[in-house]
C-alpha positions as CSV (number, residue, x, y, z in Angstrom):
1,M,93.4,100.5,108.5
2,I,95.3,98.2,106.1
3,T,93.7,94.8,105.6
4,W,94.8,91.6,103.9
5,F,92.7,92.8,100.9
6,D,95.0,95.9,100.7
7,A,98.0,93.7,100.8
8,L,96.7,91.6,97.9
9,L,95.9,94.7,95.8
10,V,99.3,96.2,96.4
11,T,101.0,93.0,95.5
12,L,99.1,92.8,92.3
13,W,99.9,96.4,91.5
14,A,103.6,95.8,92.2
15,A,103.6,92.7,90.0
16,V,102.0,94.5,87.0
17,T,104.4,97.4,87.4
18,A,107.4,95.0,87.4
19,L,106.0,93.2,84.4
20,G,105.7,96.6,82.6
21,A,109.3,97.4,83.5
22,R,110.5,94.1,82.3
23,R,108.9,94.7,78.9
24,G,110.6,98.0,78.6
25,L,109.2,100.4,76.0
26,S,106.7,97.8,75.0
27,G,105.4,97.8,78.6
28,L,104.4,101.5,78.2
29,A,102.4,100.7,75.1
30,W,101.1,97.5,76.8
31,G,99.9,99.4,79.8
32,L,98.3,102.3,78.0
33,G,96.9,100.1,75.4
34,G,95.4,97.8,78.0
35,I,93.7,100.8,79.7
36,A,92.3,102.0,76.3
37,A,91.1,98.5,75.5
38,C,89.3,98.3,78.9
39,F,87.7,101.7,78.4
40,L,86.5,101.0,74.9
41,A,85.1,97.6,75.8
42,N,83.2,99.1,78.7
43,A,82.0,102.1,76.8
44,L,80.8,100.3,73.7
45,S,79.1,97.3,75.2
46,G,76.4,96.5,77.6
47,N,76.7,92.8,77.0
48,A,79.5,90.9,78.8
49,I,80.1,88.5,75.9
50,I,80.4,91.3,73.4
51,A,82.8,93.1,75.8
52,V,85.0,90.0,76.1
53,I,85.1,89.5,72.4
54,L,85.9,93.2,71.8
55,S,88.6,93.2,74.5
56,M,90.2,90.1,72.9
57,L,90.2,91.7,69.5
58,L,91.7,94.9,70.8
59,A,94.3,93.0,72.8
60,V,95.4,91.0,69.7
61,G,95.5,94.2,67.7
62,I,97.5,96.1,70.3
63,G,99.9,93.2,70.8
64,T,100.5,92.9,67.0
65,A,101.1,96.6,66.7
66,I,103.5,96.6,69.6
67,T,105.6,93.8,68.3
68,S,105.8,95.1,64.8
69,R,106.5,98.8,65.7
70,I,108.8,98.4,68.7
71,Q,111.8,96.3,67.6
72,N,114.2,96.9,70.5
73,P,112.1,97.7,73.6
74,L,115.1,97.6,76.0
75,D,117.7,99.7,74.1
76,R,118.0,102.5,76.6
77,P,117.8,102.7,80.4
78,W,114.8,105.0,80.3
79,H,112.8,102.3,78.5
80,L,112.6,100.4,81.8
81,G,111.1,103.5,83.5
82,A,108.6,104.0,80.7
83,G,107.6,100.4,80.9
84,A,107.2,100.6,84.7
85,A,105.0,103.7,84.2
86,G,102.8,101.8,81.8
87,G,102.6,98.8,84.2
88,F,101.9,101.2,87.1
89,A,99.0,102.8,85.2
90,L,97.5,99.5,84.2
91,G,98.0,98.1,87.6
92,G,96.3,101.1,89.2
93,V,93.2,100.5,87.0
94,L,93.2,96.8,87.8
95,I,93.3,97.3,91.6
96,A,90.8,100.2,91.5
97,T,88.4,98.0,89.5
98,L,88.9,95.1,92.0
99,A,88.4,97.4,95.0
100,L,85.2,99.0,93.7
101,N,83.3,96.2,92.0
102,F,81.8,94.2,94.9
103,P,78.0,94.0,95.1
104,L,76.0,96.9,96.5
105,D,73.1,96.8,99.0
106,L,70.2,99.0,98.4
107,R,69.1,100.5,101.7
108,V,65.7,102.4,102.0
109,D,65.2,104.6,105.1
110,A,63.8,108.0,106.0
111,Q,66.4,109.7,103.8
112,G,65.3,107.7,100.7
113,S,67.0,104.9,98.9
114,R,70.8,104.7,98.8
115,G,73.5,102.2,97.8
116,V,75.7,100.8,100.6
117,Y,79.1,99.5,99.6
118,P,80.1,96.7,100.0
119,S,77.1,94.5,100.4
120,E,76.6,93.0,103.9
121,S,75.7,89.7,102.2
122,L,79.4,89.1,101.5
123,P,81.1,86.5,103.7
124,P,82.1,88.1,107.0
125,A,85.9,87.9,106.4
126,L,85.7,89.4,102.9
127,Y,83.2,92.1,104.1
128,D,85.4,93.2,106.9
129,A,88.5,93.3,104.7
130,V,86.8,95.3,101.9
131,R,85.0,97.6,104.3
132,G,88.2,98.4,106.2
133,S,90.4,98.6,103.1
134,A,92.4,101.8,103.0
135,L,92.7,101.6,99.2
136,Q,88.9,101.1,98.8
137,N,88.2,104.0,101.1
138,G,90.6,106.2,99.2
139,L,88.8,105.4,95.9
140,R,85.3,106.3,97.2
141,G,85.5,109.5,95.2
142,V,85.1,107.5,92.0
143,W,81.4,107.0,92.8
144,S,80.8,110.7,92.3
145,S,83.4,111.4,89.7
146,N,83.1,112.1,86.0
147,S,81.5,109.5,83.7
148,A,84.7,108.6,81.8
149,L,86.4,107.4,85.0
150,K,83.2,105.6,86.1
151,T,83.0,103.9,82.7
152,L,86.6,102.7,83.1
153,L,86.4,101.5,86.7
154,I,82.7,100.8,87.5
155,P,81.0,100.3,84.2
156,D,77.9,98.5,85.6
157,Q,77.2,101.5,87.8
158,T,77.5,103.9,84.9
159,R,74.9,101.9,82.9
160,A,72.6,101.5,85.9
161,R,71.8,105.2,86.0
């Protein structure tokens, strides 16, 4: 079932993809650099303040490199497609992160303890939207995927284990 939460996520994804296309070839570097910056900040830091500082430094470095290396980002028509691909990739990471980072509940029963996502302590409208989200349900495989993907999308769960 598609909920209002899915609509917001898809709108964000489309906006980031369009922003990448508008930037042209710089959008490809911007999107892939943004993903790399997120991964490095998540992998290298367990402290939120250090992660923010590291992300800011990486963003400034990537931004400076892009503007100095790519002089004419919209010279050729394929540059728009490359920028859209970068925006699409970064948008995908952003929406996956938003869909998977609500609080968990810990449930203990006869089968042992297990995490239940999302937490039932969320406001009812938000809980119903996230629980019924088609995008969030499609991303459930991330919880059991490799550690690099979990570090990128759900870093707090990677550190918790």
